[in-house]
DODOKOL-438709 format. One record per residue: residue in one letter; y, z negated, x of N, C-alpha, C, CB in turn. Coordinates in pm, whole numbers, plus 50000, padded with zeros to 5 digits. Atoms other than C-alpha are relative to their C-alpha. Last residue first. Glycine has a CB too. Example, Ala and Ser with C-alpha at 12.3 -4.5 7.8 and 13.67 -1.06 7.14 Angstrom:
<rs>
S498815000649918498944928651367501094992749923500465014250041/A498815000050089495504922051230501205000050090500034987549901/
</rs>
This chain:
<rs>
L500855011650033534663563231263499145003149880500844987549973/N501394995650016535893597931367499074988449971499545007550124/T500234996150139539553589131305498595004949978500975010749959/D501044989750006539753569731633499715003549854498714995450072/T499374987550044543053550931616499005011449992501135003950093/V500924988849994541703515431637500705012449946498714997049919/A500574995750129544553491531695499085011850021501125003549899/R499674986250028545073476832042499305004649873499625009050117/N499135000150118545053439132056500395014149959501254991750027/T498644995349977542103438732293500794998349872500025014750047/G499485004849873538723421732327501405004750031499105004150108/R500435013349958537043441732052500554996750139498474999049999/I501094998849904539053471931947499684986350056500355010050114/T499574998949862541163464031645498785001050089500874988050041/D500094985949963540533470131277500515001950142500815008749900/T498714993549978539833433831212499735014650028500794993450117/F499984985450016536963412731079501415005250019499455004249860/P499274996150121536963377731221500115015149993501424993549996/L498574998649980534313374931495500685003349868500315010850104/P499474986349999530883363331388501515000050021499665007249869/A498824999550086529873327731488500585014150006501074989450043/L499244987849975526333327431626501145000849900499095012649990/G499135001549885524983291931639500825012250032499204996350117/P499345013149987522083299331409500814999350129498964988749997/M500745009349916521393336831381500734986850011499775005950139/L500355011850079523023354331084499234989750083499175004049879/W498785007550027524893382131263499744987349921500985008749924/Q499345002349871521803396931428501294992249982500285013350070/S500285013649954520023391931093500654997050134498504997950010/L498925009150036521773423030965499764985850049500194999849851/D500585013050034519363445231155501134990249972499064994850114/V500035009549889520953479731147499404986949950501424997750059/W499185012050005520003503430869499864991850128499634991449879/R498594997450030518793539430835500904987850007500105005949864/D499474987549947515283541930981501515001249988499365011649931/A500244999149857513953506530943500665012250061498515000450028/V499235010449932515583502230603499835001150151499584986149952/Y498584996550007514233535530477500844989850076500475000849854/D499774988849907510713528430600501485003850001499145012149960/A500015004949862510743494130431500285011250100498664993550032/P501134994549924511773508030093500074996150147499965015349987/W499794986049963514313483929940498775005450072501265001450089/A500464991550110513293451729759500245014850028500714996149870/D501455001750015513473430930079499435008749889499674985349972/M500714989249932516923445930135498494998649991500425000450145/R500224989150095518323422429873499225011450064501345005149947/A501085003850090517833393230113499695011049899500364987149925/H501244999749923519903410330382498814996349912500084990550120/L500404986149988522653416930127498685001350076501105008150070/W500394995350133522803380030034499525014550007501204998849901/A501305006050031522763369930401499525004549863500094984650006/L501014992849923525543394930475498614994349974500324999450149/G500194986750058527603380630191498955008050074501305007549999/A500675001750129527083344730305499755013549933500844991049907/P501455001649984527883354830664499254998349867499714988250088/T500425013450038531333367930559498494998550013500454996849857/R499915002750143532033400230746499414986249968499285011149919/G498925009250032532513398731121500194997649853501255005050057/R499875010849904530443429431199501214991349965500155005750144/L500615012350050529963449130879500134988350097498545002349970/F499325005450117532403477730951499444986649952499915009949888/H498555001849987531513486731308500614992649881500675013750015/Q499725009049889527763481331310501494997150010499495006050131/Q500425013550038527403496630965500344990050109498504999749970/R498975005250091529483526531075499634986049952500185009549879/D498785002249922527233532231376501094994149911500485013150065/R500155012849931524143527131159501204996950089498735000050082/P499535011150084525393555030932499864986550067499264999949868/D501135006850061524983579531223500504988449914499014994950108/R500975006349912528183598231293498894993349920500694989850089/R501154991549970529923623131069498964993450088500465012650065/L501015010349981532543602230888498675006750031499894990849875/K500195001949857535193629030945499034988650028501344997450068/T499445012149943534993640830586499794999950150499384987649936/A498625001750044534523673130390500664987850061500064999249851/P499084990949931531403682630590501454998349960499605014149975/H499614989750098529593651330472501015009050065500574993649869/G498784992949966527713625730678500265010749897499925006150140/Q500194994749865524503605930688501265006950048498815009850003/A500014985549982525683586330386499785003850146501295006049950/M501244992850030524613550230337499985014450048499764999749854/L501175006949945527153525130473498705007949982499874986649935/A499855002149855530273546630431498754994050061501194991150028/Y500054987149928529203559430088500014997850150501195008949958/A501364994850013528383524829952499865013350075499635001849853/W500885008149916531643510930089498575005449995500044985249956/W499774995949862533563539929933499114992050095501494998250038/L500734987549976531883532929600500235005150142500435010649898/A501435003249992533083496829613499175012650027499524993449869/G500295006349872536623507729696498534996850017500824987550015/C499844989549900536693531629401499714994450139501425006149994/R501294992949994535313503929179500055011350102499635005549861/L500985009049939538373483029267498645006850011499894987149919/G499655001649860540793511529199499034991150074501394994450012/P500524989049917538953520628879500344998550147500535013249949/H498904993549928539593486128723499475011050091500794989650081/P499394988450067536813479128472501045007350083500624995649872/S498734997749930534673457428700500685012149940499775002050152/Q499155011750022531733442028508501385001750063499334987750056/P499635001250142529943475628475500914988249970498764998849916/L499114989450045530203480028856500344998949852499375013550028/T500584986749990528643446328936501025010449953498715001149917/R499414990350091529963411429004499415013850027501545000350015/I500134986149957527963383229162500555009249892498505003550031/S498704994949960529323348529076499945014550049500584991350108/R499124999250118526273337828874501385005650035500164986249937/E500174987450072524043347129168500945001349881498595001349953/G501354995450029525343318529380500025012849919499244989349926/G500805010650060528683300829364498615004549963500684994849879/Y501394996350018531023321029583499204988149948499405005250131/P500895001449883534603310429535498565003249964500084985850056/A500405013849976536493324329233499094999250122499284994249876/L501235004150065537983359129258499664985650037498845009450039/L500995005649908541603365529345498794995349921500614988450082/R500655012250043543663388429120498934995750100499385001849862/R499745010649902545723413929306499334986949965501484997950014/P499155010850051544213442629110500134988950103499414994349869/P500735010350075542823470929322500954989749944498964993350088/T498985009450051545003500829413499294989449918501095007349915/F500515013749994542763522629631501144990649961499454996650142/I501384999750045543543558529530499434985849993499145008750092/K500034998950146547313554229546498585000449945500765012449956/P499895012950068547113540829902499925000849849501284993450037/S499584996450135545783573430045500104987349917499015010249934/S500034985450011545183573030420500445004849863498615005250030/M498684994349974546343537030448500025015149986500474996150137/S499075003550107543223523330277501375006350021500134985149990/V500364993850126540823541930506501074997549894498644994849952/I500104985749974542113534930857499665007749874498965002650107/S498684993950013543193500930725499955015050024500974993650096/P499384997949868539593490730671501305007749986499035007550094/L500544988749926539033481930304500635000650140500265013249924/Q499635002249861539763447630168499385010950086499554986050048/A498545000649994539793452829791500514997950141500524988949910/A499504987750060536163464429778501515000650000499495001549858/P499894989349901535353436230024500545013149943498665002650062/P501294995249950536143410829751500185010750105499155005349885/Q500344986850052539503393029714498685004550059501115010250031/A499634988849914539743355929777499655013049929499294999150138/R499584988650080539383321729618500515011150092501084995949898/F498695001950061537593298629860500345012449919501104997050107/A500045013350061534063294629998501334996449935499644989550104/E499315010649927533953332030063499864986849925501495003650019/F500985008949938531303354829917500654989050083499045007950086/N499365008449900533643372529675498984990050053501234992649940/S500155014550014531803399929490500704992850114498514996049995/L499175004850111532713436629436500004984849986499535006249871/A498604996649978531473449829772500924994449894500155014950006/W499505007249882528153431229747501495002650020499225004350127/A499905014050040527653444029392500494991550117498644994849950/T498755001550076528483479229515500164985749950500025009749882/L498854998449911525813476629784501324998349925499965013750068/D499895011549910523153462229552501245001150089498754998850087/S499655011950077523713487529274500204987950090498924997049897/I498594998650039523743516729520500454987649922500225012849916/I499205002749880520453504429669501495001049968499645009850114/K500145014149965518793502329327500874996450119498544996850030/L499165007750092520173536129222499934985050030499575002649856/F498604997349968518673552429533500934991849911500315014949986/E499675007749879515313535629477501465001950039499095004350117/K499985014350035515153548629119500374991650120498654995749946/A498805002650081516123584129222500124985149967499955008349871/S500144995050137513523584329498501284996849923498764993849930/L500015009650110514623579029855499715007349870501344992549991/L501164995950079514183597130187499774989749891498715001650089/G501275006049961517683590530316498885005049909500084984649994/W499975014150040521143597030173498754992650046500134999049848/D498895006549929521513629730365500104985349965501325007049969/T500515007449885518033638330231501114993650083499195009150087/E500194991749881519553647929898499584991250118501285007850033/P498804997249919519063624929601499665008450122500664986950044/R500115006549870516003629229373501245003150083498725004550074/T500004990849886517023640129025499974992150131501235009249995/G501334998849940515953616528743499925009250119499065004649899/C500744989550072519033621028524498615002350058500795013050002/L500205005150136520393587728648499285010149912501354996349937/A501085009849995519833600829001499734994149862500334988950099/G501294993349989521913631828929498844990349999499965008350124/T500244992650124524873611728805498645007050002501105010349977/I500425009950100524553587929101499715006949867501104989249981/A501345004549964524623617029348499484989949898499994993950140/N500964989650040527583632829169498574995850032500315013250070/E500014999250145529593600529196498965010149952501405004049947/I500885010950045528523596829560499994999249848500444986550060/T501374997349957529943631029642499064989249950499925001050152/Q500584990750098533053624629433498575003650037500855012749991/I500305007650120533713594229651499435009049891501254992849949/A501095009549975533423613729974499614992749872500414989950107/G501264992849985535483643229850498824990750022500095009750115/V500424995450133538253620529724498675007250009501075009249939/I500395011850076538423603230063499505004049862501194990249987/A501285004849949538393636230252499514988049922500124996550147/E501054990650038541103651330034498634995250046500285013950057/R500375001650140543283620430064498855009149962501205002749911/G499374990750090543313619930441499484998849859499825013950049/L500934989850045540993603830695500645010249907498854993649931/G501355003950038543653584630879499215011949947500044989049896/R500964997249894547393589830887498614996549948500334992050129/Q499365000749870550523588930671499045003950112500554986250025/H500675009049908549233599830331500675000950137498505003350011/P500934993249909551733615830096499404990250099500715011550074/A499454998049867553213592829829498995007250089500424986550063/E500855005149892551913597829479500615003350135498585005949990/A499145002649885554483601729201499204993650112501204991049961/S499764987449929552083617428953500834998050126500685010049909/S501204996149928550703583728844500195012850079498855001649904/N500255009449891554163570828758498785004150082499824985949945/Q499004997849896555023602028557499764990750119501414997949944/L500314987249938551773599628362500985003050112500025011349896/H501045002349902552413562628301499575013050068498794993449935/R499465008449893555743570328135498954997550109500494986749943/H499204991749910554253599527941500594991750114501125006949922/I500864990749924551493577827791500825008050102499275009649905/F500825008049909553773548927685499155009250088499094990349922/E499115004349893556283573327533499224992150106501144991449944/P499694988649913553483589827337500924996250116500655011049919/V501194996249923552313554927218500275012550085498815002449906/R499805002449858555803543827118498805004050084500314985450023/G499164989749942555623559926775500244998350149501305000449931/R500844989149951552713537326695500825011250061499165005449888/P500354990250103555083508126671499215011550060501265005549931/H500674988449942554863481326942499625009749889498744995850080/S500355002549861556953450126895499345012050066499084988050009/R498864998449911558623463226581499624998550147501064989849965/R499215012250000555383468626398501105001550104499124987450027/S498654998249951553233498026300500754986849988500725011349924/R499034996650105549623487626256501365001850064500054989049888/R500635000750132546443482826455500945004549889499534985949972/P499475011350078547923495026782499445000249859501545000449996/F500505000450137545533518826960500544987749927498455000049997/L500344986550044547023529727292499565000549855498925005750088/S498884991349968548863497727386499755014349954500274999950150/R498975000850105546353476327197501205008850030500464985749983/V500434992750120543513487927423501115000249896498744993749940/P500435008650111545313476427737499665008349877501094989849966/A498915003050092545393503028011499484990649892500585013049938/V500395009750102543283511328317501234996649916499394987250064/D499165011950002543593541828540499524991049887501505003749982/L499815006250130541383570828641500834987450013498654996949935/R500665012950012541883588828968500324993949866500424990650115/A499065011049983542863624828916499254986849986501165000949896/A500215005949867540323652628972501014989150031500075010950107/H498764999249923541803669528660499884994750142501084992549928/Q499204988450036538673678128459501215001750091500454999049856/P500654987549959536103655028618500865012349974498685001649928/C500154991550117538523625428595499355013250042501385002549931/F499124988450003537893603328895499725008049874499815008850127/V498645004549969536513567828903500995011550004500024992550132/R499024989150007533073573328744501404994350024499935007349862/W499914993749869530323549328854501065010950006498665005950038/A499545009749900530813526128555500145006350138499044988450008/Q501085000549904530643554128300500454992050121499555014350042/R500655013050007533243544828043498774999250089499634996849858/W499175009849931535453574228136499364986150001501374999249935/I500274999249858532663598528046500824989850078500275014050051/S501185008149968532843587227684499734999950150498785005349926/R501194992149973536353600627655498844990850038500275010450111/L500625002649870539093580227492498745008450014499684985050017/H501355005750001541143593527202499494998550142499045008849917/V500255005549866544733602227117498654993049998501144990150044/P499935014649988544493621326791499714995850144498994993349903/E501255006550035545113658426841500174984950006498865004750095/R499825007150127548543674526836498664994749948500635009449895/R500814992950100547453698227114500104993949862498555000250044/Q499544986250005550343685727331499235008149896499865006550137/L498714999450070549573649627242500505014449988501044991450072/D500265003050141545913653427338501295001049919499394985949984/E500464987650062547053670427659499624997949854498805005750078/A498824991750023549043639227746499625013449938500765002250132/L499315005450118545883618527694501275008049970500354985250022/C500784996550119543973641127934500694994949873498564994250010/R499834985650024546723638528194499225004349876499555008150123/W498734997750068546833600628163500245014749972501154994550083/C499364989849917543153597028244501285003949928499065012450026/V499384987850054541993564828085500365009550113501264996549917/V499784991349885539873533528131500455013749948498715001250087/C500684987050007540223508827846500385008150123500365007749870/A499344989749921541053471827846499185012849990500174995650148/H498575001050023540243444127600500815010250080500474986050034/R499634997350139536523451127559501515000549977499394989649910/E498725005950035535293454027919500415004249859501085004150102/R500165010050106531583462227938501324994049955499094989250047/L499015010749991531613494328143499914990949879501425005850012/T498844997950087528393514428119500944988150009499555002349854/W499004992949919525763516728395501245003249918499415012850057/S499855007049873523313490928255501005006750093498664998950068/P499165012150014523933505127906500214992550131499374990549899/P500805012250003522593539128017500874987649988499124999150125/G501104999649906525043566827929499174987549990500515001950141/S499544996949864528473569627769498875001250100500954989550046/L500375010349904527343571627405500345004650141498514996749989/L498835008149966529303594927175499694989450105500554993449877/A499204993049899526533621327173501224992050043500455013449947/T500645001749869524273596526993500815006650110498595005849999/V499725013749957526713595526701499394997650138499434989849898/H498585000949970526713633626667500364986050047500855003849878/A499744994149868522903634726696501474999150039499545014650001/I500325010049898522603610426404500305005550139498534995649990/P501364999649947524333635626180499804989550110499685013950055/V500104990149892527583624326016498565000050050501014996750118/R500454987250056528173606525685500045011150105500875003749880/A499004989949970530203578525848499655013749945500205000950148/C498685004150050528243550225687501055010850021500444987150068/E500005001050145524863567225728501394996749946498994989449954/A500114986550055525503578326088500024999749847498725006750050/L498724993249983526733543726181499975014049940500385000750148/L499045005950093523653527226033501365006850009500164985150026/V500344995450135521323551426215501004994549898498574995749963/I499684985750009523083545426548499715005349860499205008050106/N498554998350017523023507826498500385014649984500744994050120/V499655004550134519263507926442501505001749974499604985349981/A500334989650097518703529426752500364996049858498525003350008/D501404995949998520543505026976499755010449892499074987849982/V500614999550132524223500827051498555004550015500795009649904/T501365005449987525933489927370499374999249863500024986150069/D500954990149951528913513527344498574994850008500445004850135/G499734993149876531123491927127498895009650037500224990250110/P498984989550004530023467026869500115007050134501354994349959/S499035002049892526713448326867501015011349995499304999350140/N500495010349908524063443226599501004996950110498685004250061/L500634994449882525973462026334499614988850095500945010150070/S501205007649962526583444726005499255006650115499064998649880/L501144991250024529063471525888498684993450037500175012950077/C500044996950143531783445225852498805008949966501295006949958/Q500455012050071530953432126200499905002649850500944988250028/A501435001649976531173466926350499444987849928499744998850149/L500714989950078534533471926182498504998750019500475014050040/D499985004150140535843438926318499245010049912501454998749950/E500885011550018534713447726671499944995649855500464988450087/A501374995249986536273482626658499014988649979499785006350137/S500334995949864539493467726525498565005050003500214988450100/L501115006949935540253467626154499865005150143498685001949921/S499395010549916543473476525972498934991450066500944991049916/Y500325012850063541423495925710500574988150078498494998549987/P499525000150140542933529825794499754986849928499345011249922/R498545000550012542513520726168500485000649854500625011350078/G499515012650056538813512026148501504999549977499634988950088/V500575002050133537593547626191500564987549935498474999250008/R499314990950091540013553626480499464998749858499875014450048/T498615004550014538773522526661500765008949904500714999950136/L500005011650090535153531926592501414994649979499104988950056/W500214995150137535843566126746499984988449901498695008049991/S498784993250043537333550827060499875004949856500335011750094/R499015010450031534393526727091501315006149951500254991350122/L500365006450127531953555627066501024989449961498624993850010/A500805012149982533683575427339499764993349866500694990250096/E499355012750027534893610327253499034988550023500534999749855/G499875008149879533403640627427500604986449978500805007150098/A500914996249891534043663527131500274991550123500155015050034/L499544988649922535863645026855499035002750114501424997650053/P499935001949854534243622126601500405013050069498644995050055/R501164994649928535143629226236500144997050150499885015449977/P499724988249918537633606526063498765004450076501144997250099/C500655000949868536223583025796500305012650079498464997949986/V499174992349906537833574625462499414998250139501514995449996/P499234990150076535583563725172500865008850089500884993049899/L498585003649998533043547325406500805010649925500514998650146/P499164993749898529473554625305501454995449990499945015349988/A499024991350063527443529425105500895006150107500854992249897/R498715006150029524553515625306500945010249936500624994450129/M498884991249962520933527725289501314993749957499845014149937/
</rs>
């Protein structure tokens, strides 16, 4: 048994483990990683095992159940970024109003979560040091943290109204639908038949493959992934929801260049990946105008995409249920035949320069 820490703040309801470790280490001028190393933990942050949980409970003098409640979920579905944190500015502003310590919620570290369940606002990303400075200094004293939060809250509230397309409500409804479906599947609940006749495990497997395809660059040059290149009919409907970073990904280099949801901390990029999964899988939802057969949307949106990406996705389908693929998916090999050069992907009607204006895509 280890000696308990002399000063240790209690964990708050819904707080993320990394946020609590940061607050515990603050009186000792230690980051979450430094504190974990001093306590001889196997790994800092949210990826902790049973041994780490027992050690933390002993050092902090709290029940083991309180430490377990700080975890965000399965490690394979938890964000892995250490230098940036995902936040809801409204929740942080409420912390200041209640005079509570500014803290991160464990639910924000769930890789499939891009909207705050309490405020329905899209989450944002911020540097860890901006919210949790180790010590007061001229460059960034702790007194500037409230100012930092309120400034970003004002910027996030200034959302321009949508011009055309599906509309913000429909986009939010679609993505929240797939968020809830993933949450239920992780709890072992079978998804609704609108997603196909799939078990919870099969559904999560397909979602992982589709979002990995959307988050990876399959070009032979530096470029943005499909999650950052949404059809204009979708991206223009609510530009504040889809605000991916402008950083270009390295050229495709095999499996080592594949990115997943836990490896993509920016909510705007993950939002685009979840939209791709919804558009390619869902039978339809009453809150949206995407009501046609998913194979129609696959035919429209996947035609002209990078052949390397389609070949990768086609290979991943071998691990999907054969009945589901035959019933709900077009044959991707039609765009991979030798000598067949796919048309560049555009939002125009084939053979014309007229933009697509049909909102029932």
